DSSP file (Angstrom, degrees, kcal/mol; ACC not computed):
  #  RESIDUE AA STRUCTURE BP1 BP2  ACC     N-H-->O    O-->H-N    N-H-->O    O-->H-N    TCO  KAPPA ALPHA  PHI   PSI    X-CA   Y-CA   Z-CA
    1    1 A X              0   0    0      0, 0.0     5,-0.0     0, 0.0     0, 0.0   0.000 360.0 360.0 360.0 128.8   -8.6    8.6   -9.9
    2    2 A X     >  -     0   0    0      1,-0.1     4,-2.4     4,-0.0     5,-0.2  -0.167 360.0 -94.5 -78.7 176.5   -5.7   11.0  -10.3
    3    3 A X  H  > S+     0   0    0      1,-0.2     4,-2.2     2,-0.2     5,-0.2   0.897 124.1  48.9 -59.7 -44.6   -2.2   10.1  -11.4
    4    4 A X  H  > S+     0   0    0      1,-0.2     4,-2.4     2,-0.2    -1,-0.2   0.905 111.3  50.3 -63.3 -40.8   -0.8    9.7   -7.9
    5    5 A X  H  > S+     0   0    0      1,-0.2     4,-2.7     2,-0.2    -1,-0.2   0.894 109.2  51.3 -64.6 -39.5   -3.7    7.5   -6.9
    6    6 A X  H  X S+     0   0    0     -4,-2.4     4,-2.5     2,-0.2    -1,-0.2   0.897 110.0  50.1 -64.3 -39.3   -3.2    5.3  -10.0
    7    7 A X  H  X S+     0   0    0     -4,-2.2     4,-2.4     2,-0.2    -2,-0.2   0.911 112.1  46.9 -64.5 -42.4    0.5    4.9   -9.1
    8    8 A X  H  X S+     0   0    0     -4,-2.4     4,-2.8     2,-0.2     5,-0.2   0.916 111.8  51.2 -64.8 -42.8   -0.3    3.9   -5.5
    9    9 A X  H  X S+     0   0    0     -4,-2.7     4,-2.7     1,-0.2    -2,-0.2   0.937 111.1  47.4 -59.5 -46.8   -3.0    1.5   -6.7
   10   10 A X  H  X S+     0   0    0     -4,-2.5     4,-2.6     1,-0.2    -1,-0.2   0.912 113.0  49.0 -61.9 -42.9   -0.5   -0.1   -9.1
   11   11 A X  H  X S+     0   0    0     -4,-2.4     4,-2.4     2,-0.2    -2,-0.2   0.913 111.9  48.3 -64.2 -42.7    2.1   -0.4   -6.4
   12   12 A X  H  X S+     0   0    0     -4,-2.8     4,-2.6     2,-0.2     5,-0.2   0.927 112.5  48.6 -62.8 -44.7   -0.3   -1.9   -3.9
   13   13 A X  H  X S+     0   0    0     -4,-2.7     4,-3.0    -5,-0.2     5,-0.4   0.915 111.0  50.5 -62.6 -42.4   -1.5   -4.4   -6.5
   14   14 A X  H  X>S+     0   0    0     -4,-2.6     4,-2.6     1,-0.2     5,-0.9   0.923 112.1  47.2 -62.3 -43.6    2.1   -5.4   -7.4
   15   15 A X  I  X>S+     0   0    0     -4,-2.4     5,-3.1     1,-0.2     6,-0.6   0.927 117.2  42.3 -63.3 -44.3    3.0   -5.9   -3.8
   16   16 A X  I  <5S+     0   0    0     -4,-2.6    -2,-0.2     4,-0.2    -1,-0.2   0.875 123.7  35.6 -72.4 -36.9   -0.1   -8.0   -3.0
   17   17 A X  I  <5S+     0   0    0     -4,-3.0    -3,-0.2    -5,-0.2    -2,-0.2   0.917 125.5  33.0 -84.2 -44.9    0.0  -10.0   -6.2
   18   18 A X  I  <5S-     0   0    0     -4,-2.6    -3,-0.2    -5,-0.4    -2,-0.1   0.959 139.2  -8.6 -83.4 -53.1    3.7  -10.5   -6.9
   19   19 A X  I  << -     0   0    0     -5,-0.9    -3,-0.2    -4,-0.6    -4,-0.1   0.494  69.5-136.7-129.6  -3.6    5.4  -10.7   -3.5
   20   20 A X      < +     0   0    0     -5,-3.1    -4,-0.2    -6,-0.4    -5,-0.1   0.827  61.8 133.7  49.6  34.5    3.0   -9.8   -0.8
   21   21 A X        +     0   0    0     -6,-0.6     2,-0.5     2,-0.1    -1,-0.2  -0.188  20.6 140.9-108.4  39.9    5.7   -7.8    0.8
   22   22 A X        -     0   0    0     -7,-0.2     2,-0.7   -10,-0.1    54,-0.1  -0.718  42.2-147.3 -85.6 126.9    3.7   -4.6    1.5
   23   23 A X  B     +a   76   0A   0     52,-0.7    54,-1.5    -2,-0.5     2,-0.3  -0.853  27.5 165.6 -99.1 117.2    4.6   -3.0    4.8
   24   24 A X        -     0   0    0     -2,-0.7    54,-0.1    52,-0.1    -2,-0.0  -0.924  42.1 -97.4-127.3 152.5    1.6   -1.3    6.4
   25   25 A X    >>  -     0   0    0     -2,-0.3     4,-2.2     1,-0.1     3,-0.8  -0.347  40.0-112.5 -61.8 152.2    1.0    0.0    9.9
   26   26 A X  H 3> S+     0   0    0      1,-0.3     4,-3.2     2,-0.2     5,-0.3   0.831 115.7  63.1 -58.7 -32.7   -0.9   -2.5   12.1
   27   27 A X  H 3> S+     0   0    0      1,-0.2     4,-1.7     2,-0.2    -1,-0.3   0.905 108.7  41.2 -58.5 -40.5   -3.9   -0.2   12.2
   28   28 A X  H <> S+     0   0    0     -3,-0.8     4,-2.6     2,-0.2     5,-0.3   0.918 115.2  49.6 -74.2 -43.9   -4.3   -0.6    8.5
   29   29 A X  H  X>S+     0   0    0     -4,-2.2     4,-2.3     1,-0.2     5,-0.6   0.933 112.6  48.2 -60.3 -46.0   -3.6   -4.3    8.4
   30   30 A X  H  <5S+     0   0    0     -4,-3.2    -1,-0.2     1,-0.2    -2,-0.2   0.907 116.5  42.2 -61.2 -42.1   -6.1   -5.0   11.2
   31   31 A X  H  <5S+     0   0    0     -4,-1.7    -1,-0.2    -5,-0.3    -2,-0.2   0.812 123.3  35.9 -80.3 -28.9   -8.8   -2.9    9.6
   32   32 A X  H  <5S-     0   0    0     -4,-2.6    -2,-0.2    -5,-0.1    -1,-0.2   0.642  91.7-141.9 -95.5 -16.2   -8.3   -4.2    6.0
   33   33 A X  T  X5 +     0   0    0     -4,-2.3     4,-1.3    -5,-0.3    -3,-0.2   0.900  42.1 158.0  56.2  42.6   -7.4   -7.7    6.9
   34   34 A X  T  4< +     0   0    0     -5,-0.6     5,-0.3    -6,-0.2    -1,-0.1   0.821  63.0  52.9 -69.2 -31.4   -4.8   -7.7    4.1
   35   35 A X  T  4 S+     0   0    0     -6,-0.3    -1,-0.2     1,-0.2    -5,-0.1   0.856 112.6  40.7 -78.0 -32.9   -2.6  -10.5    5.5
   36   36 A X  T  4 S+     0   0    0     -3,-0.1     2,-0.4     2,-0.0    -1,-0.2   0.713 107.5  70.8 -88.0 -19.1   -5.3  -13.1    6.0
   37   37 A X  S  < S-     0   0    0     -4,-1.3     2,-0.9    -5,-0.1    -5,-0.0  -0.784  70.9-147.3 -97.5 141.1   -7.1  -12.3    2.7
   38   38 A X        -     0   0    0     -2,-0.4     2,-0.2   -21,-0.0    -3,-0.1  -0.758  20.6-168.2-106.4  84.6   -5.5  -13.2   -0.6
   39   39 A X        -     0   0    0     -2,-0.9     3,-0.1    -5,-0.3    -2,-0.0  -0.518  15.3-169.6 -71.1 136.1   -6.8  -10.5   -2.9
   40   40 A X  S    S+     0   0    0      1,-0.4     2,-0.3    -2,-0.2    -1,-0.2   0.753  79.0   9.1 -92.2 -30.3   -6.1  -11.1   -6.6
   41   41 A X  S    S-     0   0    0    -25,-0.0     2,-0.5   -24,-0.0    -1,-0.4  -0.992  76.7-122.2-143.5 146.9   -7.1   -7.6   -7.5
   42   42 A X        -     0   0    0     -2,-0.3     2,-0.1    -3,-0.1   -29,-0.1  -0.791  29.8-141.0 -88.0 128.3   -7.8   -4.5   -5.5
   43   43 A X     >  -     0   0    0     -2,-0.5     4,-2.2     1,-0.1     5,-0.2  -0.422  24.6-108.4 -81.7 163.6  -11.3   -3.1   -6.1
   44   44 A X  H  > S+     0   0    0      1,-0.2     4,-2.6     2,-0.2     5,-0.2   0.880 121.3  56.2 -57.5 -38.0  -12.0    0.6   -6.3
   45   45 A X  H  > S+     0   0    0      1,-0.2     4,-2.3     2,-0.2    -1,-0.2   0.923 106.9  48.2 -61.3 -44.2  -13.7    0.3   -3.0
   46   46 A X  H  > S+     0   0    0      2,-0.2     4,-2.5     1,-0.2    -1,-0.2   0.908 111.3  50.6 -62.8 -41.6  -10.6   -1.2   -1.3
   47   47 A X  H  X S+     0   0    0     -4,-2.2     4,-2.3     2,-0.2    -2,-0.2   0.930 111.0  48.0 -62.1 -45.7   -8.4    1.6   -2.8
   48   48 A X  H  X S+     0   0    0     -4,-2.6     4,-2.2     1,-0.2    -1,-0.2   0.896 111.6  51.0 -61.8 -39.8  -10.8    4.3   -1.5
   49   49 A X  H  X S+     0   0    0     -4,-2.3     4,-2.4     2,-0.2    -1,-0.2   0.901 108.4  51.7 -64.7 -41.6  -10.8    2.6    1.9
   50   50 A X  H  X S+     0   0    0     -4,-2.5     4,-2.6     1,-0.2    -2,-0.2   0.926 109.7  49.6 -60.5 -45.1   -7.0    2.5    2.0
   51   51 A X  H  X S+     0   0    0     -4,-2.3     4,-2.4     1,-0.2    -2,-0.2   0.901 109.8  51.2 -62.2 -40.3   -6.8    6.2    1.2
   52   52 A X  H  X S+     0   0    0     -4,-2.2     4,-2.4     2,-0.2    -1,-0.2   0.922 111.8  47.2 -62.3 -43.0   -9.3    7.0    4.0
   53   53 A X  H  X S+     0   0    0     -4,-2.4     4,-2.4     2,-0.2    -2,-0.2   0.909 110.4  52.0 -64.7 -41.5   -7.3    5.0    6.5
   54   54 A X  H  X>S+     0   0    0     -4,-2.6     5,-1.5     1,-0.2     4,-0.8   0.917 112.0  46.8 -60.6 -43.1   -4.0    6.7    5.3
   55   55 A X  H  <5S+     0   0    0     -4,-2.4     3,-0.4     1,-0.2    -1,-0.2   0.905 111.6  52.2 -63.5 -41.8   -5.7   10.1    5.8
   56   56 A X  H  <5S+     0   0    0     -4,-2.4    -2,-0.2     1,-0.2    -1,-0.2   0.893 116.8  35.5 -65.0 -42.1   -7.0    9.1    9.3
   57   57 A X  H  <5S-     0   0    0     -4,-2.4    -1,-0.2    -5,-0.1    -2,-0.2   0.410 106.7-123.0 -99.6   4.4   -3.8    7.9   10.8
   58   58 A X  T  <5 +     0   0    0     -4,-0.8    22,-1.1    -3,-0.4     2,-0.3   0.943  53.5 150.2  63.6  55.8   -1.6   10.4    9.1
   59   59 A X  E   < -B   79   0A   0     -5,-1.5     2,-0.3    20,-0.2    20,-0.2  -0.815  34.8-136.8-117.0 161.5    0.9    8.3    7.2
   60   60 A X  E     -B   78   0A   0     18,-1.9    18,-1.5    -2,-0.3     2,-0.5  -0.861   8.0-138.9-118.6 153.0    2.8    8.9    4.0
   61   61 A X  E     -B   77   0A   0     -2,-0.3     2,-0.4    16,-0.2    16,-0.2  -0.931  16.0-179.6-112.6 129.4    3.5    6.7    1.0
   62   62 A X  E     +B   76   0A   0     14,-1.3    14,-0.5    -2,-0.5    -2,-0.0  -0.765  10.7 164.4-127.8  86.3    6.9    6.6   -0.7
   63   63 A X        +     0   0    0     -2,-0.4     2,-0.7    12,-0.1    -1,-0.1   0.553  41.4 106.9 -82.0  -6.4    6.7    4.1   -3.6
   64   64 A X        -     0   0    0     10,-0.0     2,-0.1     1,-0.0    -2,-0.0  -0.616  62.6-145.1 -79.9 114.2    9.9    5.2   -5.4
   65   65 A X        -     0   0    0     -2,-0.7     2,-0.2     1,-0.1     6,-0.1  -0.403  19.1-109.4 -74.2 152.9   12.7    2.7   -4.9
   66   66 A X    >   -     0   0    0      4,-0.1     3,-1.8     1,-0.1    -1,-0.1  -0.548  45.2 -90.9 -77.1 148.3   16.3    3.8   -4.6
   67   67 A X  T 3  S+     0   0    0      1,-0.3    -1,-0.1    -2,-0.2     3,-0.1  -0.370 111.3  12.6 -61.6 131.4   18.5    3.0   -7.6
   68   68 A X  T 3  S+     0   0    0      1,-0.3    -1,-0.3    -2,-0.1     2,-0.2   0.570 103.6 118.4  80.4   9.2   20.2   -0.4   -7.2
   69   69 A X  S <  S-     0   0    0     -3,-1.8     2,-0.7     1,-0.0    -1,-0.3  -0.576  78.8 -89.5-104.8 170.1   18.0   -1.5   -4.2
   70   70 A X     >  -     0   0    0     -2,-0.2     4,-1.2     1,-0.2     3,-0.3  -0.695  36.3-153.6 -77.0 113.0   15.6   -4.3   -3.8
   71   71 A X  H >> S+     0   0    0     -2,-0.7     4,-0.9     1,-0.2     3,-0.7   0.903  89.4  53.3 -58.9 -45.6   12.3   -2.8   -5.0
   72   72 A X  H >4 S+     0   0    0      1,-0.3     3,-0.5     2,-0.2    -1,-0.2   0.883 109.8  47.4 -60.7 -39.7   10.1   -5.1   -2.8
   73   73 A X  H 34 S+     0   0    0     -3,-0.3    -1,-0.3     1,-0.2    -2,-0.2   0.695 108.3  56.6 -77.2 -16.8   11.9   -4.2    0.4
   74   74 A X  H << S+     0   0    0     -4,-1.2     2,-0.8    -3,-0.7    -1,-0.2   0.623  82.4  94.5 -89.1 -13.1   11.8   -0.4   -0.4
   75   75 A X    <<  +     0   0    0     -4,-0.9   -52,-0.7    -3,-0.5     2,-0.3  -0.691  57.3 134.5 -80.7 114.9    8.0   -0.2   -0.8
   76   76 A X  E     -aB  23  62A   0     -2,-0.8   -14,-1.3   -14,-0.5     2,-0.5  -0.993  52.0-133.4-155.2 160.3    6.6    0.8    2.5
   77   77 A X  E     - B   0  61A   0    -54,-1.5     2,-0.3    -2,-0.3   -16,-0.2  -0.983  34.5-173.8-113.8 128.6    4.2    3.1    4.3
   78   78 A X  E     - B   0  60A   0    -18,-1.5   -18,-1.9    -2,-0.5     2,-0.1  -0.881  28.1 -99.1-126.6 156.2    5.7    4.8    7.3
   79   79 A X  E     - B   0  59A   0     -2,-0.3   -20,-0.2   -20,-0.2     2,-0.1  -0.423  42.6-110.3 -68.8 143.4    4.5    7.1   10.0
   80   80 A X              0   0    0    -22,-1.1    -1,-0.1     1,-0.1   -21,-0.0  -0.474 360.0 360.0 -69.8 145.9    5.1   10.8    9.6
   81   81 A X              0   0    0     -2,-0.1    -1,-0.1    -3,-0.1    -2,-0.0   0.448 360.0 360.0 -96.1 360.0    7.7   12.2   12.0
């Protein structure tokens, strides 16, 4: 797993474990069932599946929070324009 993938994995785990405030498109939520399942850790398989879904629906990940902002609310995956 490369550096960017490790950063995304860590961010996803933090969102799911600490505050469950990860914003994902409905296509990803529906297919991964992230909201109804309470993952304690993301497995490598889940991470690979998330990357495949992100590639398929053409979305980008921007995990870097703005200075002085609420970190949890700034973590999101958004559709490309």
